C-alpha angles and dihedrals in degrees: 000000000000137000123212121216096206106284113200091263091057092048088052091049090052090051092050089050089061107272116145124240087254091059090053089057091048092051093049091047091056091049092048091050091073099253121134142168117233137177093016131166140160110224114206119223117261089223114055115250093018118118120277126210137231121211127185146131119256107208119197107191092168129101092241129078115239132204123214110212099179144342129224129195115200110231096035132091096224142004124195130185112231137177126204112228136175112242121177090342094309129105113235138166124241126190116242118211093193140007123213115222109195121215114272091011142112123226113204125214104194143148111285093022139044111352143148116251114206126199132188096033110194119232093247089067097080131144110293095027126102131237133200115243116199118195111198118206133199108271094037102280115145128199117196128197132180107229133186121250114226134190119262115278094039 
């Protein structure tokens, strides 16, 4: 699985999709800041119309801490950052409104822990396809990665 740190072709595609010139600068700034997405995948739900999940590592190789404010997945109606926590002996999910990414650290989004829940998955996002993950940072920077779509249970 590979992450893409906004190669020029992807920046051009974002511009064609309606992003402003300002957004291009924000995207490149995030990429230049030493942050990248690795080992990413969108896992489709086993039951149609149920939520899917996105898992990945967010690697911050820079000397500055970052703060994720939201995540978008193109081809879905909504994406929410959740964490799985134990409360009174039961496992439950809580929504996270931001995620701190310390300098020189990796934040892991994985099954049974922090993850991105996606709802309203469009038919074109089927196993074997790819989706665009957009990680939105405090201050307006955006990091995009092309991620594989996998069947439920993977």
